[in-house]
N, C-alpha and C positions, 0 to 999 in steps of 0.2 A: 712723661709719656706723650708721644706725638699724636696730635689730633688735627685732621685736615677736613676743611669744608670748602664748598665751591659755590660761587654766585655766577649764574649764567644769564646774561642780558640779551633778551630777544626784542630787537627793535622792529619798527614797522617799515621793512624794506622789501623790495621785490625787484631783483635785477633781471629777471627773465621776461620773455615776451608772452603772447597770449596763450601759450600752451599750458601755463600754470595759473593763469588768471591772477587774482589778488593774493594768492598764497605765497608767503615768503619761501625762498628756496630751501631753507633748512627744515621746513615742514613738509616738503615734497618727499614722499616715500620712495626710497631706492631699495629694491629687492626686499620689500616688506616692512621696512622701518625708516623713520625719518632721521636726518642727521642729528637733530636735537635729542631724540631718544637714544641714539647710539652713543652720543657724547655722555649722556647721563649714565648709561650702563657702563661705559669705560671708566668713568670716575669712581663709581661704586665698586667695580672690580679691582681698582687700584687701591682701595682702602679708604675712600672718602666717607666720613661719618654722616655728612648731610650735604644735599645739593638743593639749592634754591633757584628757581627759574623766575626771573623778573620779566614780565611781559607788558608790552605797550597796549593799554586798553582802548586806544583810539584807532586801532587798525580797522581797515575796511574788509579784512579777510575774516570770514566766519570761522575758519580753522584756528585763527589766532585768538579770536574773541572767546571761542569755546574750547580753548586749549586743554588737552588732557594728556598727561604723561604719567609714567609709573616710576617709582623709586625717587621721586622728587616732590617738593612742595612748590606751589605756584603763588606768586604775588603779582597783582596787577596794579599798574599805575598809569596815570595820564602822561602824555608825551612831555609836557613841560616840567613834570615832577619826577621823571624817570631816574635821573642820576642822583637826586636828593634821596629818593627811596632806596637806591642802591647803597648809598652811604649809611642809611639807617640799618639796612640789612647787615652790612659789614660790621657795624658796631655790635649788633646782637650776636653775630657769629663769633666775633673776636673774644667774647666773654668766656667761651668754652673751647676755643680752638687755638692751636699754635701756628697754623698756616692756613691761608685762605686763597684759593684760586679765583681770579677774576677773568671772565671770558665774555666777549661779545660773540654771540653765535652767528657767524656768517660764512663758515667753511667747515668741511669735513676734515678732522684731524685724528690721526692715530699717533699719539705721543706717549713717551715713557714718563708718566706722571711722577713716579718715584725717583727717576733720574733727575728730573727737574728740581725736586725737593732737595736731593743730595747736592746738586750744583748750587742751589740757593744757600744752603748752610755752609758749604765749603768755602764760598767766596764772601760770606757774611753780608749778603746783599740785603738792602731794605726792601726793594721790590725788584723781582727778576722779570725781564722782558724776554719773549720768545721770538727768535728770528728764523726765517725760512729761506732756503735757496742759497746759491753761490753769491748773489748780490746782497744778501742779508735783508730780505724783505721782512717788514715788521708784521707780525700776527697780533691780533687783538686778544692775546693770552698773557696773563701776568700771574705771578705768585708773590704774595705779600706776607710778611710776618704779621701776626695778629697784633703786635704792640705798635706797629707803624701806622697809627691812625691818621696823623697829619699828612704823611706821604700818600696814603690811600685817598684821603679827602681831596688832595690836590689832583690826583690822577682821575678820580671819578668826576670831579667838576669840569675837567677838560674833555670828558667823554671818552676816556681811555686813549687819549692821543698824546699826552705829554707827561713825562716823569719830572718830579721835583728834584731828585738826585739820581744821576746816572749810575749804573751798576754794570757788572759783568753779565752780558746777555747769555742766554742758553740758545745754542744753534741746533736746529732740528737735524738729527742724524750724526751729531758729533760723537755720541757714545753708543748709539743704537741704529744700525742700518735698516731696521725694520720699520722705522717711523715713516709715516706717509701723510701728505697734505694735499687736499684738493680744494682750491679756493672757491669753487662753485660760482664763478663770475659770469659764466655763459652756458648756453645749452650744451655746448661741446663738453664742458666739465661735468654736467649732470649725466650725460651719456657715457663719458669716459669712466666715471665712478662705477657705473653698473658693469661695464666690460672688464674693468680692472678686477672687480670682485669675482665675476664669473670665471675669469682666467687666473684667479688666485695671485694676482699681482700685489694685492694688499690683504689685510687681515679681515676685511668686511666679509661676512658670510650671509647668504640668503636666509630669510626668516621662513623656514619650511623644512620639509623632509626631502632628502635626496632619494627619489623613487628609483632612479637609474643613474649610472655614473654621469655626472655633469648635468643632470636634470633635476631641478628642485621644484616642489609643489607646495603651496601654502595650504593651511587647513581649510577644508570645504571646497577646494578647487575641483572643477569638473572638466576632465579631458576625455573627449569621445574616442572610441576605439579606432576610428578611421583617421583621426588626426595624427600628424607626424611632427615629432619634436626631435630636433637634431642638436645634441649637446655642443656647448653649454647654453642652457636657457633656463628661465625662471617663470613660473606661473604662480601668481599671488593668490591669497586666500579668496575664496568665493568667486574666482574668475572662471570663465567658461570658454573652452576651446571647442568650437563646433566641428562636425565631421569634415574631413578632407582639408582642414586648415593646416598650414605648415608654419612652424615657429623655428627659426634657425639663426645661427651665427651670432651668438651672444645676446639674443633679444630678451627683453624683460616685459612681461605682461603683468601689470600691478593689480592690486585687489579690486574685485567687483567689476572687472572689465570683461567684455565679450568680443571674441574674434569670430566673425561670420564664416559660414561654410565656404571652403575653397580659397579663403584669403591667405596670402603669404606675408609673413612678418619676418623681415631679414635685417639683421643688424639695426634694430630699432627698439624704442621704448614706448610702450603704451601705458599712459598714466592712469591712475585710479578712476573708476567710474566712466570709462570710455568704451563705446561700442563701435566696432568696425563692421561695416556691412559685408555681404558675401561677395566673393570673386574679386577682391582687391589685391593689390601688391604694394605693400608699404615697406620701403627700404631706406636705410640711412636717415632715419627720421625720429622725431619725438612727437607723439600725438596726444592731445589732451585738450579739454575745454573747447571742443569743436574747432581746434586749430591744428595745423601740421607744420612743424619746423623741420625743413630739409637741411641736414647738416652739411652736405657737400656744397649746396648753393647759398647757405647762410641766409635763408629766407623763411619767414613765417607767413602762412596762408590760412585765412579763415575758410572753413568748409560750411557752406550754407545748406547743402542737400543732406538732410538727416538720414537718408538711405545709405550714404557713404560713411559719414562719421557722426555719431550722436552721443548724447550724454546720458548715462544711467542715473536714475534718481538716487540721491544720497540719503533719502528718507526711507528707512527700513519698512515702515508701514505702507508707503506708496509702492515699494517694490513688491511686497507681498500681495497687495491688491491687484497690481498689473499682472502678476503671475497667475493669480486665481482667475482673473477675467479672461486671460488667454486660454487657460485650461477649460473653462466653462464654454467658451466659444469654439474650442477645438473639438470637443466630444460630439456635439450635434453635426458638425461637418463630416466627421468620420462615419457616423451612422447614416447620414444622407448619401455619402459616396458609396457606402456598402450596399444600399438598396437601389438607388437610382443612377449611380455613376457619379463621377466627379463633376460638381457644378461649375459653370464658368466663373472665373475670377473677375471682379470688376477692375477696370483699368485704373491704374494709379497715376495720378498727375504729379509730376515733379514741380516743385516751386521754382526751379531754375529753367529759364528759357534758353536752351542750348542753341536753338536756331538763331536767336539774336546775337549770341556770342560770336558766331562765325559768319554772320551776314556781311556781305561786301557793301560798303557805303555807296549810295546812289551817286553822290557827287564826290569825285576825287579832289583832294586839296591841291591848290596850285603850288608848284615847286619853283623855288627861286633859281636863278642861273647859277651853274657851278655846283649844284647839290645833287648827289647821286643817292637814290634810295632803293634798297632791295627788300622785298617782302615775301613772306611765305604764308599761305593761307592756313595750313595746318601745322601741328607740332609746336615747336618753340617759336613764338611770333617774332 
């Protein structure tokens, strides 16, 4: 009787810019779930008996240090012992399994896991490597027979880079046209994964309820009646869409994010715990960690003014305290305005000196002969 187990190696890597901070790409949630969790769920659905996640304990990311997944066990190891620990885990898995998948989690993959096993057995491979694309790009996905411990030891000690004995590789899409791979190497890939899912180009489905055709909402999300959502869009759990906000063109607002009143989000992704101020227009971008990555210009910009882009606290106790404080301060103001009229609001001082940003220099630099310079004071400098 066939028994299949899987070992998923999660290294301390971060290929993206400031929009994700120190969080590894595969832990960034896309439409409500991370790539890591979706890979685990796919393996369990395909019949895997056990999934073990091997995590790097030396990561600077709190999400990686406090890793929490369902349907899998977690083993943590220091960076220098990572692959030795993987070898020990394989030895333990091989005692009760016939096949073991070995994966470095650095991409989103929809593979036909059972077809890979059939290919492995049909060609009597010791270890089967997975290839992707017309040029045969190597994925960090392998299937090993449980009895091939020396072959697996060689593979793991090379960091999943070199096979001891070559075999017939499995090519993605050779037997199943529904297979899909997104390498998650750039912000474009992260955004494309969300749009492909919302437009049903791949099998990834949003984590939530389809409240209207093409509009998904996560548990506890709050969408005000005056807000406008144009399908396909996704609003994550506990996210808040304020009045007169517009979410359109395949946009994704991830969990615990806040979209301010009158703000337009078009063809963009708002990452978890991100707050957009009122009256903004965010298009063709990924926003998170007080940074905005513009996809068309391939540029990441930090946002210093918290009234434009801010970060919601990840601590649930602090969020409850802030909400309670806002409510307590709101009620006296309402009573006061009902009796004496609306009191004047104190002027808010922005930490950004916009006057200095557009101030013309007192002394113009000297220009060398033969050099022509054109400047514009406003707009794109």
